[in-house]
Backbone as a ProteinNet text record, in pm:
[ID]
protein_1_A
[PRIMARY]
MNESPSPHLPESAAWTTVVELGAHTFMEVSGEALRHASRTAVLAAREAAPGTSFDVTVRARRGRGVLTSGDDEKWIAAGVADAYNELSATPTVVSASGQWPPAETVVHQPAILEIRQTTSGDAHHYAISYLITTDGALRGRLFQETKATLNPSSWTEFLLNQVVPGLAGLPRPFRVALAVGGTSAEASLGTAASADAREFDHLDDEGDDEGTPIRPREMEAELSALLEAELGAPAGEPVCSQVRIIRLVRHGGSLPIGLYVGLPTDRLIHAVLTPQGLDVSPVEMR
[TERTIARY]
84.7	-1.3	89.2	79.7	158.8	87.6	166.5	108.3	169.7	92.3	144.6	180.5	261.2	295.4	172.4	184.4	72.2	59.9	-59.4	-86.4	-125.7	-48.3	-78.7	-82	-183.2	-203.6	-195.7	-77.5	-67.2	-130.5	-142.6	-200	-349.7	-411.1	-558.1	-617.8	-538.1	-593.7	-711.9	-719.6	-832.3	-965.8	-961.5	-1087.8	-1160.3	-1097.8	-1168.2	-1143.3	-1239.3	-1231.2	-1274.7	-1198.8	-1232.9	-1316.8	-1432.6	-1524.5	-1559.2	-1584.3	-1627.2	-1775.2	-1849.7	-1993	-2018.3	-2028.2	-2043.4	-1919.1	-1938.6	-1822.6	-1761.7	-1813.1	-1770.7	-1692.8	-1602.6	-1524.9	-1565.1	-1588.6	-1630	-1535.4	-1530.4	-1461	-1569	-1565.3	-1660.8	-1601	-1672.7	-1627.2	-1725.3	-1674.1	-1759.9	-1793.2	-1900.1	-1934.4	-1825	-1764	-1651.9	-1535.3	-1515.1	-1405.6	-1435.9	-1560.3	-1599	-1586.9	-1623.1	-1614.2	-1469.1	-1385.6	-1241.1	-1178.1	-1212.9	-1157	-1194.1	-1318.9	-1362.1	-1292	-1289.8	-1221.7	-1077.3	-1007.2	-864.6	-838.3	-920.2	-900.9	-926.8	-1032.5	-1066.3	-960.7	-918.2	-811.8	-684.9	-647.6	-525.7	-540.3	-653.8	-677	-667.3	-720.9	-715.7	-575.7	-490.5	-352	-284.2	-328.3	-268.9	-338.6	-451.6	-526.4	-601.9	-529.7	-592.1	-699.8	-798.6	-906	-1016.2	-1112.3	-1216	-1353.9	-1361.1	-1491.2	-1466.5	-1529.6	-1513.3	-1626.3	-1643.5	-1742.1	-1666.3	-1731.4	-1674.7	-1773.3	-1729.1	-1808	-1749.2	-1833.2	-1787.6	-1847.9	-1764.4	-1808.8	-1747.9	-1829.6	-1781.5	-1816.1	-1721.3	-1740.5	-1715.7	-1818.3	-1808.4	-1805.9	-1706.4	-1694	-1806.1	-1830.1	-1944.5	-1919.3	-1798.2	-1763	-1746	-1807.5	-1795.8	-1927.6	-1918.8	-2031.3	-2024.7	-2136.1	-2144.2	-2276.3	-2297.4	-2424.3	-2539.5	-2509	-2615.2	-2639.1	-2580.2	-2597	-2465.8	-2403.9	-2274.9	-2280.1	-2386.6	-2397.8	-2388.8	-2453.5	-2454.4	-2313.8	-2239.8	-2108.7	-2007.7	-2016.4	-1925.8	-1948.9	-2076.8	-2108.7	-2063.9	-2072.1	-2027	-1877.6	-1799.4	-1655.9	-1623.9	-1694.4	-1673.4	-1708.7	-1817.3	-1853	-1748.1	-1689.7	-1580.8	-1466.2	-1433.4	-1322.2	-1355.1	-1480.9	-1524.6	-1508.1	-1549.8	-1546.4	-1405.7	-1315.3	-1177.4	-1106.5	-1143.7	-1081.1	-1147.2	-1256.5	-1338.6	-1373.1	-1406.2	-1436.1	-1587.1	-1623.8	-1766.5	-1791.6	-1885.9	-1925.5	-2001.5	-2001.3	-2072.7	-2213	-2256.4	-2388.4	-2482.5	-2604.1	-2704.5	-2831.8	-2910	-3035.8	-3149.5	-3262	-3377.6	-3443	-3445.2	-3518.7	-3663.9	-3693.4	-3829.5	-3858	-3966.4	-4008.6	-3919.8	-3874.2	-3789.8	-3669.6	-3560.6	-3446.6	-3498.4	-3438.2	-3310	-3322.1	-3429.3	-3446.9	-3369.2	-3232.2	-3145.6	-3047.5	-2990	-2891.3	-2777.3	-2654.9	-2536.1	-2541.6	-2512.1	-2516.4	-2375.7	-2338.5	-2204.7	-2210.2	-2219.4	-2222.9	-2173.5	-2136.6	-2090.3	-2195.1	-2148.4	-2240.5	-2306.1	-2228.1	-2278.7	-2219.9	-2303.7	-2255.9	-2321.1	-2241.6	-2293.2	-2220.9	-2298.3	-2239.7	-2292.4	-2200.9	-2238.5	-2168.3	-2236	-2170.6	-2117	-1992.7	-1927.8	-1939.3	-1945	-1957.4	-1827.9	-1728.9	-1603.2	-1489.6	-1373.8	-1257.1	-1250.6	-1172.1	-1151.4	-1280.5	-1332.3	-1457.2	-1438	-1313.2	-1287.2	-1217.7	-1293.9	-1233.8	-1339.8	-1317.5	-1412	-1332.9	-1355.8	-1280.9	-1369.9	-1316.5	-1391.2	-1307.6	-1360.5	-1289.7	-1356.8	-1274.4	-1316.4	-1266.9	-1358	-1319.6	-1349.2	-1247.7	-1260	-1263.9	-1370.4	-1385	-1411.1	-1366.2	-1375.5	-1461.7	-1506.4	-1574.5	-1728.1	-1783.4	-1926.1	-2012.2	-1947	-2022.4	-2065.5	-2176.6	-2216.6	-2124.1	-2084.3	-1982.8	-2046.5	-2170.7	-2231.1	-2328.8	-2342.6	-2443.7	-2488.1	-2617.3	-2671.9	-2717.6	-2679.1	-2723.9	-2813.8	-2930.4	-3022.1	-3009.3	-2933.1	-2909.9	-2981.5	-2960	-3015.6	-2900.7	-2933.7	-2827.8	-2765.4	-2832.6	-2776.8	-2645.9	-2621.2	-2499.9	-2377.5	-2404.2	-2298.4	-2247.4	-2194.1	-2116.3	-2007.8	-1898.4	-1784.1	-1814.2	-1887.1	-1912.8	-2008.3	-2114.9	-2210.6	-2147.4	-2062.4	-1998.6	-1905	-1826.5	-1742.5	-1823.2	-1934.3	-2023.2	-2081.6	-2117.7	-2171.4	-2063.3	-1941.2	-1834.6	-1808.7	-1805.6	-1775	-1886.7	-2011.6	-2125.4	-2179.6	-2166.8	-2231.1	-2128.5	-2016.9	-1926.2	-1817.5	-1743.3	-1632.6	-1669.7	-1777.4	-1807.4	-1833	-1893.1	-1927.1	-1806.6	-1689.2	-1567.8	-1474.6	-1511	-1416.3	-1369.5	-1457.9	-1419	-1369.5	-1340.1	-1302.4	-1151	-1119.9	-973.5	-904.2	-778.4	-704.8	-584.2	-544.5	-602.2	-716.7	-830.6	-945.9	-943.7	-1037.2	-1048.9	-1191.5	-1204.8	-1333.2	-1359.2	-1477.8	-1523.1	-1661.7	-1676.3	-1805.3	-1849.7	-1975.6	-2035.4	-2135.1	-2111.7	-2194.7	-2285.6	-2411.7	-2506.8	-2551.8	-2600.2	-2652.7	-2804.9	-2854.7	-2998.2	-3084.5	-3025.8	-3097.6	-3009.4	-3067.2	-2987.9	-2897.1	-2950.7	-2870.5	-2749.5	-2766.6	-2653.6	-2544.6	-2585.4	-2492.9	-2411.6	-2482.8	-2413	-2325.3	-2374.9	-2295.4	-2170.7	-2180.1	-2061.1	-1959.7	-2004.7	-1907.9	-1830.3	-1900.2	-1832.6	-1736	-1779.4	-1692.6	-1572.9	-1587.8	-1476.1	-1370.7	-1414	-1320	-1242.3	-1301.2	-1233.5	-1147.4	-1130.6	-1042.6	-1094.9	-1226.6	-1281.5	-1284.1	-1278.4	-1289.1	-1162.5	-1052	-927.2	-885.2	-932.9	-894.5	-964.9	-1064.6	-1148.9	-1071	-1110	-1054.6	-1129.8	-1076.1	-1145.3	-1227	-1245.5	-1331.2	-1427	-1554.4	-1657.2	-1691.3	-1805.5	-1851.3	-2004.1	-2063.8	-2212.2	-2280	-2206.8	-2264.6	-2285.2	-2263	-2289	-2175.7	-2055.7	-1945.5	-1907	-1891.1	-1850.3	-1713.5	-1689.1	-1559.4	-1507.8	-1376.6	-1316.9	-1247.1	-1312.4	-1254.3	-1146.4	-1024.2	-914.9	-909.6	-956.4	-956.1	-1055.3	-1169.4	-1264.4	-1206.3	-1130.7	-1068.6	-964.1	-886.8	-779.6	-842.9	-954.9	-1018.2	-1065.3	-1131.7	-1183	-1066.3	-960.4	-843	-781.6	-776.7	-722.7	-816.5	-945.5	-1039.8	-1030.6	-1017.1	-1005.6	-879.9	-768.3	-648.9	-658.6	-719.9	-733.6	-828.9	-941.6	-1043.4	-1018.6	-958	-948	-802.5	-707.7	-568	-520.2	-434.9	-381.5	-256.4	-224.6	-107.6	24	23.1	144.5	162.7	72.1	84.3	35.7	-43	-99	-187.7	-161.7	-242.5	-389.3	-477	-618.4	-677.9	-646.6	-713.3	-606.1	-611.4	-510.7	-548.2	-676.7	-720	-857.8	-876.4	-1007.3	-1037.3	-1154.9	-1200	-1340.5	-1357.3	-1485.1	-1520.1	-1643.7	-1691.1	-1815.1	-1814.1	-1931.2	-2008.3	-2140.9	-2223.7	-2335.7	-2396.1	-2518.9	-2626.5	-2723.1	-2831.1	-2953.8	-3065.7	-3186.5	-3169.6	-3228.5	-3205.5	-3250.5	-3352.7	-3402.8	-3351.1	-3256.8	-3208.3	-3055.4	-2999.5	-2855.5	-2824.9	-2840.5	-2799.3	-2648.8	-2596.2	-2452.8	-2429.9	-2357.2	-2325.6	-2190.5	-2178.6	-2053.8	-2018.2	-1893.8	-1845.9	-1711.2	-1700.7	-1580.8	-1512.5	-1381.6	-1302.3	-1210.5	-1177.3	-1092.6	-960.7	-856.3	-722.8	-716.7	-815.1	-815.2	-872.2	-922.8	-977	-866.7	-908.1	-816.2	-887.8	-818.9	-878.1	-795	-860.8	-789.6	-874.2	-804.2	-874.2	-841.6	-946.4	-927.3	-974.7	-895.2	-929.9	-925	-1029.2	-1034.8	-1023.1	-922.9	-898.8	-878.9	-866.8	-838.2	-707.3	-616.9	-496.8	-514.4	-629.6	-657.2	-694.7	-659.6	-695.8	-571.7	-580.7	-476.5	-532.4	-474	-515.3	-408.7	-448.4	-349.1	-296	-187.6	-146.5	-253.5	-257.2	-356	-317.2	-405.8	-382.2	-414.1	-314.6	-334.7	-379.4	-503.8	-560.4	-549
-119.3	0	123.6	205.7	326.5	443.9	543.5	659.9	786.8	892.9	1020.8	1099.9	1207.8	1286.8	1343.1	1355.8	1405.2	1559	1608	1752.9	1799.3	1764.5	1801.1	1956.8	2006.2	2149.5	2197.4	2222	2258.5	2395.3	2482.9	2611.1	2607.9	2487.6	2480.6	2469.4	2490.4	2472	2566.9	2677.9	2769.4	2709.7	2597.2	2535.5	2467.8	2443.8	2381.6	2467.3	2460.9	2536.4	2447.2	2447.1	2370.1	2462.2	2412.2	2494.8	2415.3	2484.9	2425.2	2449.6	2340	2351.1	2276.2	2347.4	2283.9	2206.9	2080	1995.1	1922.9	1952.3	1877	1968.7	1904.7	1973.8	1922.1	2013.6	1976.8	2043.5	1980.9	2040.4	2095.5	2221.3	2281.8	2288.7	2237.2	2233.6	2317.1	2415.1	2497.7	2428.5	2476.8	2423.5	2451.6	2568.2	2598.9	2505.1	2457.1	2359.4	2227.8	2182.7	2062.4	2081.8	2197.7	2227.6	2230.3	2295.6	2303.2	2166	2080.4	1947.9	1865.7	1873.1	1797	1846.4	1974.2	2029.5	1984.8	1999.6	1967.1	1819.9	1732.1	1588.1	1548.2	1594.2	1554.2	1606.5	1730.6	1780.7	1701.9	1665.1	1584	1449.8	1386.9	1252.8	1263	1365.4	1376.4	1407.7	1468.4	1485.8	1350.1	1252.5	1117.5	1034	1077.7	1001.6	1097.7	1165.5	1269.9	1210.7	1290.4	1248	1355	1339.6	1438.7	1391.9	1263.6	1206.5	1112.8	1139.4	1053.4	1073.8	974.7	982	990	1044.2	1051.6	988.5	888.3	828.8	879.3	938.3	1002.4	928.5	885.3	827.7	905.3	966.1	1047.2	985.9	992.4	941	1054.9	1097.6	1212.4	1169.5	1213.2	1175.2	1235.5	1172.6	1215.5	1356.1	1402.2	1533.1	1637.5	1624.9	1716.7	1793.4	1925.7	2010	2071.5	2066.9	2132.9	2207.2	2273.5	2347.4	2254.7	2128.4	2032.4	2002	2082.4	2058.5	2017	1916.7	1864.1	1815.7	1746.9	1691.4	1801.3	1913.5	2022.4	2079.2	2096.3	2155.2	2058.6	1929.2	1832.4	1824	1817.5	1808.3	1938.2	2051.9	2176.7	2174	2116.9	2104.9	2015	1904.5	1817.1	1890.5	1966.3	2042.2	2146.8	2209.4	2304.3	2237.5	2116.7	2046.8	2012.8	1965.6	1937.1	2061.7	2176.7	2299.9	2341.4	2332.4	2370.4	2281.3	2156.6	2062.7	2055.7	2133.1	2126.4	1978.8	1908.2	1763.9	1742.6	1621	1584.9	1458.9	1466.8	1345	1254.3	1125.4	1031.1	1004.5	1074.4	1054.8	1156.8	1112.4	1200.5	1191.5	1298.8	1305.7	1318.9	1255.5	1259.1	1397	1464.3	1592.5	1577.6	1455.2	1426.7	1279.1	1232.1	1095.9	994.5	1020.5	926.7	997.7	921.8	980.4	1017.4	1114.2	1174	1301.1	1318.2	1433	1412.6	1423.3	1398.9	1513	1532.7	1635.4	1584.8	1623.3	1586.7	1658	1584.7	1637.5	1651.1	1770.1	1792.6	1765.7	1644.2	1606.7	1463.4	1418.8	1280.9	1179	1068.5	961.3	903.3	889.3	842.3	932.7	974	1054.9	1001.1	944.4	881.8	938.3	983.8	1040.7	965.8	917	849.8	911.2	904.2	947.5	823.1	828.3	713.5	731.9	619.5	623.2	574.9	535.6	487.5	566.1	553.3	622.2	767.2	846	985.4	1064	1130	1204.9	1328.9	1386.6	1510.8	1475.8	1410.9	1351	1345.4	1408.4	1402.9	1349.9	1223	1157.7	1139.3	1172.2	1163.3	1094.4	987.3	919	947.9	959.9	992	885	809.9	708.7	762.6	773	827.3	709.4	703.6	594.1	658.3	589.1	645.8	562.4	446.2	358.4	376.1	440.9	466.8	346.8	233.3	106.2	91	23	-13.9	-122.8	-111.3	-201.1	-304	-288.2	-376.4	-475.9	-585	-687.1	-753.6	-787.3	-849.8	-991.8	-1083.2	-1222.4	-1250.3	-1308.2	-1341.5	-1491.3	-1529	-1669.7	-1706	-1828.1	-1874.9	-1926	-1959.9	-2010.2	-2141.5	-2210.8	-2331.4	-2309.6	-2184.6	-2151.2	-2151.2	-2141.2	-2124.8	-2260.2	-2339.9	-2457	-2468.2	-2533.3	-2531.4	-2567.4	-2679.7	-2720.2	-2628.3	-2586.9	-2494.4	-2357.6	-2312.4	-2186.1	-2189.3	-2294.7	-2310.2	-2315.7	-2388.2	-2396.8	-2255.3	-2181.8	-2043.4	-1956.7	-1963.5	-1882.8	-1922.1	-2051.4	-2099.3	-2071.8	-2077.5	-2065.2	-1922.4	-1844.8	-1713.2	-1597.5	-1611.1	-1497.4	-1499.9	-1608	-1612.6	-1586.2	-1647.5	-1625.3	-1480.2	-1406.7	-1265.1	-1175.5	-1223	-1143	-1170.1	-1264.2	-1313.8	-1205	-1114	-1018.1	-887	-873.3	-743.8	-714.7	-584	-545.9	-593.1	-637.1	-693.9	-609.8	-616.9	-690.4	-613.6	-678.3	-614.5	-647.8	-589	-611.2	-663.7	-751.2	-807.3	-793.6	-744	-735.6	-799.3	-885.6	-952.8	-921.7	-888	-872.3	-982.4	-1072.9	-1194.9	-1169.2	-1148.6	-1118.6	-973.2	-925.1	-790.4	-798.8	-697.4	-696.7	-639.9	-599.3	-553.4	-564.8	-560	-563.5	-441.2	-324.8	-202.9	-213.2	-270.5	-286.7	-374.2	-480.9	-572.7	-506.9	-441.4	-374.7	-261.7	-182.3	-71.7	-118.7	-230.6	-282.5	-330.3	-396.6	-442	-325.1	-216.7	-101.2	-39.2	-32.5	25	-64.9	-194.3	-287.4	-263.8	-236.1	-207.5	-79.7	14.3	136	118.6	-5.1	-43.1	-2.1	25.5	68.8	-45.9	-170.7	-284.1	-363.8	-307.8	-385.3	-416.2	-347.4	-368	-483.9	-540.9	-644.6	-774.7	-841.5	-975	-1080.3	-1203.3	-1312.9	-1399.2	-1352.4	-1420.9	-1318.4	-1358	-1260.6	-1281.9	-1225.6	-1233.5	-1244.7	-1238	-1252	-1115.5	-1009.1	-879.1	-834.4	-922.2	-890.4	-813.1	-815.9	-743.3	-810.1	-733.3	-792.3	-856.6	-955.4	-1021.3	-1024.3	-1045.4	-1058.5	-1193.5	-1296	-1432.7	-1447.3	-1452.3	-1456.2	-1588.9	-1698.3	-1825.5	-1819.3	-1757	-1742.4	-1652.7	-1551.5	-1462.3	-1542	-1622.2	-1698.3	-1798.1	-1857.9	-1954.3	-1885	-1768.7	-1696.9	-1653.3	-1604.3	-1562.9	-1682.6	-1796	-1915	-1959.9	-1953.2	-1992	-1899.1	-1769	-1672.8	-1702	-1729	-1755.9	-1887.1	-1988.4	-2119.9	-2115.5	-2042.9	-2042.4	-1940	-1826.6	-1713.8	-1681.5	-1744.8	-1709.9	-1727.4	-1637.3	-1641.9	-1727	-1790.6	-1877	-1796.1	-1668	-1585.9	-1544.1	-1583.2	-1548.6	-1411.4	-1346.6	-1216.5	-1225.6	-1139.5	-1147.3	-1115.7	-1191.5	-1172.9	-1074.8	-1088.4	-1008.5	-953.7	-825.7	-762.6	-770.7	-781.4	-793.8	-856	-935.8	-992.4	-955.3	-905.2	-873.3	-934.8	-1010.6	-1069.3	-1025.9	-971.7	-929.2	-1008.3	-1071.5	-1139.8	-1049.1	-1035.8	-945.1	-1020.3	-953.3	-1008.4	-1015.3	-1105	-1122	-1176.6	-1169.7	-1237.1	-1387.8	-1465.1	-1609	-1675.7	-1625	-1689.5	-1639.5	-1544.5	-1486.2	-1473.7	-1459	-1438.7	-1353.2	-1219.9	-1133.9	-1136	-1133.5	-1125.9	-1014.2	-912.1	-799.2	-816.2	-788	-797.5	-657.3	-618.8	-493.3	-522.2	-470.2	-492.7	-356.9	-354.8	-239.7	-270.6	-167.7	-184.3	-113.2	-150.4	-94	53.9	104.9	249.1	334.7	274	352	428.9	540.5	620.2	647.3	629.1	653.2	755.2	853.7	952.9	989.4	1015.9	1042.6	1186.9	1254.3	1387.2	1374.6	1429	1417.8	1556.3	1597.1	1724.6	1693	1753.7	1737.7	1878	1887.1	2019.2	2081.2	2002.3	2055.4	2106.4	2079	2130.2	2017.2	2033.6	1939.7	1866.8	1736	1654.9	1569.5	1578.3	1501.2	1394.4	1267.3	1158.9	1148.9	1071.2	1040.4	964.1	981.6	913.7	766.9	677	538.1	499.5	449.9	394.7	250.6	225	93.7	-8.7
-0.8	0.9	1.3	-106	-115.8	-51.7	-9.5	55.3	-3.1	-20.4	-59.3	66.6	51	170.7	239.9	371.1	448.4	441	405.9	407.8	545.3	648.1	782.3	794.5	864	872.6	1019.1	1071.1	1212.9	1241.7	1140.4	1166.7	1182.8	1168	1167	1305.2	1413.2	1546	1572.1	1497.8	1517.4	1476.1	1408.9	1363	1477.4	1590.4	1705.1	1830.2	1924.9	2046.5	2162.8	2269.5	2390.1	2481.2	2522.5	2607.1	2731.4	2835.9	2964.7	2987.1	3007	3038	3168.1	3274.9	3406.2	3440.6	3475.8	3511.4	3389.4	3267.1	3150.3	3053.1	2983.1	2878.9	2741.9	2648.5	2515	2411.8	2294.8	2180	2083.2	2057.9	1970.1	1829.2	1730.2	1590.7	1506.6	1437.6	1352.5	1223.5	1163.1	1031.1	927.6	937.9	845.9	862.8	983.5	1007.3	930.8	940.3	868	718.1	670	527.9	484.4	564.8	532.5	531.3	629.4	638.6	515.4	470.5	355.7	226.8	208.3	91.1	87	200.2	205.6	175.7	236.5	219.2	72.8	13.8	-123.9	-220.6	-204.1	-290.4	-277.7	-156.9	-137.7	-201.9	-192.2	-250.5	-403.8	-462.7	-607.1	-659.6	-580.5	-621.4	-643.3	-566.4	-576.3	-683.5	-730	-831.4	-920.7	-1010.1	-1093.5	-1186.2	-1216.4	-1304.1	-1302.2	-1388.6	-1399.4	-1346.9	-1315.4	-1271.1	-1155.8	-1043.5	-926.7	-830.8	-739.9	-631.7	-500.2	-399.7	-265.9	-168.5	-97.5	10.9	142.8	226.6	352.9	466.5	563.1	689.1	802.6	883.8	995.9	1126.8	1221.6	1357	1455.9	1526.7	1614.2	1758.2	1831.3	1973.1	2055.9	2169.7	2252.9	2319.4	2314.6	2370.4	2265.7	2149.1	2041.3	2026	2016.5	1989.9	1852.4	1780.5	1648.4	1640.1	1527.2	1508.6	1476.6	1447.7	1418.5	1271.6	1185.3	1041.9	979.3	1041.7	997.8	851	818.1	684.4	575.2	600.1	505.4	486.1	598.6	588.5	524.7	558.2	497.5	346.4	306.2	164.7	89.6	159.1	96.9	69.4	163.5	142.1	24.1	10.3	-101.7	-234	-231.6	-350.8	-385.1	-282.1	-308.1	-384.5	-341.8	-407.3	-552.5	-573.2	-711.9	-797.4	-748.3	-827.2	-855.1	-754.3	-774	-875.5	-877.1	-970	-1107.3	-1120.5	-1244.3	-1272.9	-1167.2	-1176.7	-1176.2	-1213.7	-1221.5	-1136.1	-1041.7	-969.6	-1062.2	-1037.7	-1123.4	-1068.8	-962.6	-912.3	-974.4	-1003	-1060.1	-980.2	-986.4	-913.4	-1012.2	-979.3	-1067.4	-1062.2	-1178.5	-1185.5	-1230	-1278	-1324.4	-1297.8	-1353	-1320.9	-1389	-1512.1	-1583.9	-1642.4	-1667.8	-1744.2	-1883.5	-1951.1	-1917.9	-1829.6	-1760.3	-1673.2	-1545.1	-1553.4	-1439.6	-1431.1	-1316.4	-1296.2	-1211.3	-1245.5	-1166.8	-1031.3	-926.5	-789.9	-735.2	-693.5	-633.9	-484.2	-445.6	-306.3	-295.8	-177.6	-165.8	-210	-267	-306.9	-178.9	-72.4	57.5	165.8	258.6	369.2	499	583.4	706.3	824.9	923.1	1044.5	1166.1	1251.8	1370.3	1490.5	1606.5	1731.1	1798.3	1839.3	1903.1	2055	2125.7	2272.8	2339.4	2259.5	2316.7	2255.1	2310.3	2257.7	2305.4	2237.4	2276.6	2249.9	2356.4	2342.1	2256.8	2258.3	2184.1	2052.9	1964.7	1845.8	1738.1	1625	1512.2	1391.4	1359.8	1250.8	1130.6	1015.8	889.6	787.4	724.3	621	485.1	383.2	248.6	155.9	95.5	-3.3	-142.3	-223.2	-358.6	-457.3	-531	-632.3	-767.1	-872.2	-1007	-1105.9	-1058.7	-1153.5	-1153.4	-1048.9	-1047.7	-1020.9	-987.5	-968.2	-823.6	-804.7	-669	-618	-493.3	-437.1	-346	-306	-204.7	-261	-188.8	-224.5	-98.4	-90.7	29.1	-3.5	85.8	78.7	197.9	175.2	282	306.4	409	439.7	569.9	613.6	743.5	827.7	950.6	1040.3	993.1	898.4	846.9	771.6	729.1	658.8	754	885.5	981.9	1033.7	940.9	978.1	868.4	898.2	807.1	664.4	641.6	507.5	432.6	497.2	433.4	405.6	497.3	477.4	355.8	343.2	226.1	96.4	100.6	-16.4	-48.8	49.6	25.8	-40.8	8.8	-50.1	-197.5	-221.4	-354.6	-455.8	-408.4	-500.5	-510.9	-401.9	-398.8	-408.1	-340.5	-329.8	-440.9	-450.8	-543.7	-688.3	-744	-887.3	-918.4	-828.1	-854.7	-857.7	-814.8	-809.6	-926.6	-1012.7	-1112.3	-1210.3	-1248.5	-1352.6	-1300.9	-1172.9	-1114.4	-1140.4	-1153.3	-1158.6	-1035.3	-1053.2	-944.9	-906.6	-783.1	-669	-604.5	-591.3	-524.5	-377.3	-302.5	-160.2	-136.2	-34.8	-1.6	149.6	181.4	321.1	331.8	430.6	454.4	598.4	615.5	747	763.4	851.7	870.1	990	964.1	1070.2	1063.1	1175.1	1179.8	1206.1	1272.6	1308.7	1201.6	1087.4	972	849.6	732.2	608.7	599.6	642.2	638.3	728	845.6	938.9	880.5	814.5	753.8	640.5	550.6	438	487.4	582.6	636.1	706.3	778.5	850.4	750.3	640.2	543.2	480.9	449.9	393.1	496.2	619.8	724.5	748.3	736.1	751.3	641.2	523	414.2	444.8	516.8	555.5	681	725.2	836.7	971.6	985.7	1110.1	1214.2	1170.3	1263	1275.7	1231.6	1236	1377.7	1475.9	1614.5	1680.2	1616.8	1681.3	1706	1813	1841.1	1763.2	1761.9	1690.8	1787.5	1908.9	2005.6	2062.8	2083.7	2128	2276.7	2315.4	2452.3	2446.7	2566.6	2571.3	2565.9	2527.8	2520	2372.2	2280.3	2138.8	2073.6	2129.2	2066.8	1936.8	1827.5	1699	1708.9	1624.9	1623.7	1479	1468.4	1336.3	1330.5	1275.9	1278.3	1167.5	1209	1113.1	1033.2	1093.2	1022.3	903.9	920.6	812	702.3	741.1	640.4	561.9	629.4	561.3	464.1	500.4	411.1	284.1	297.2	178.1	91.6	152.5	76.2	-4	59	-11.5	-124.8	-100.9	-204.6	-325.3	-299.6	-410.7	-492.6	-427.4	-502.2	-579.7	-516.9	-581.7	-698.9	-686.1	-788.4	-896.3	-861.1	-956.2	-988.5	-926.6	-945.2	-1088.3	-1132.2	-1268.6	-1273.2	-1387.9	-1397.4	-1368.4	-1403.3	-1386.4	-1240.3	-1157	-1015.5	-978.5	-1063.6	-1031	-906.5	-802.7	-686.3	-715.8	-656.4	-678.3	-583.2	-454.9	-352.2	-255.3	-229.1	-144.4	1.6	33.1	172.6	182.9	284.4	317.7	463.1	486.1	621.3	638.8	746.1	781.7	922.4	939.8	1068.5	1104.8	1221.8	1270.9	1366.6	1340.8	1416.6	1488.2	1584.2	1643.1	1538.5	1554.2	1454	1524.8	1457.2	1503.7	1481	1568.4	1564.2	1432.5	1371	1247.7	1118.6	1119.8	995.8	997.4	881	870.1	743.6	756.8	645.2	636.7	515.2	492.3	393	437.5	352.3	289	161.2	87.3	36.2	58.8	-1	-68.5	-191.5	-274.2	-299.1	-276.5	-307.8	-424.1	-502	-621.4	-606	-681.9	-664.4	-702.9	-775.5	-812.2	-697.1	-591	-479.2	-407.2	-349.1	-265.8	-133	-21.9	106.8	183	242.9	322.1	443.6	554.2	680.6	725.4	772	834.8	980.9	1074.8	1215.3	1277.7	1340.5	1414.8	1562.7	1629.5	1772.7	1831.8	1962.5	2022.8	1967.2	1910.4	1852.2	1710.9	1649.4	1515.6	1419.6	1295.1	1187.9	1137.7	1126.6	1068.9	959.7	841.4	727.3	701.4	700.1	687.6	546	529	390	316.5	188.7	102.6	89.5	108.5	88.5	-56.8	-128.4	-261.1	-247.1	-266.9	-226.8	-332.3
[MASK]
++++++++++++++++++++++++++++++++++++++++++++++++++++++++++++++++++++++++++++++++++++++++++++++++++++++++++++++++++++++++++++++++++++++++++++++++++++++++++++++++++++++++++++++++++++++++++++++++++++++++++++++++++++++++++++++++++++++++++++++++++++++++++++++++++++++++++++++++++++++++++++++

């Protein structure tokens, strides 16, 4: 995985303010700070992967000790739009202007924008990841299985019949993330996408009775081996650069399985707002 130099901005400390409210300390983040972070991150990512057409998927994680004006989504989307305009670039997402095409219009906003408040970790921490994609293709797929899939032979059969064939024609080396379980289809698909962004790399491979997600490394190794065996090229071209599998809580009678696929043309960059200011990580060439 290659990385470009970090556009760290030490002078950006003015974008955040620490305030005291009673016995508690909070970090106040302005809308302009979120806009600036988004613009900076997207511009940096495009320096590493130039082009005129791309989508941006944004996933933000806001610490419980962060205060904002409440319209975070608007400010983050505005920063992405600023970057599009400065680059004279075109997003590949369109919005329906009428009942049927061709009454559509290009939308200068992220293809996906998801904001969650976290209850663990640093309370004074606003982390935003930006995934830059250029193919315009949907990356997710949902499988509706049952608990009968959760035994070694049935699981291998599921991988061989449902997962592996659908990956055969992808540019290589691609990435695969599976979320096994979840209390809804949306939770399963969202977890798979977040896993690809490395949000669950810290998980253990053993769980508890409180529903904590796990990352079973043996299941990952099996899928990786199957992909190489079934799709590997004679010249030894690598098929898959990473496999991530996350096991989630689920309802007893159902087993949604979310699949997310990443491609080598993807670019990932993280922006983090802390009391010290804004830090934008090096761009990951995925």
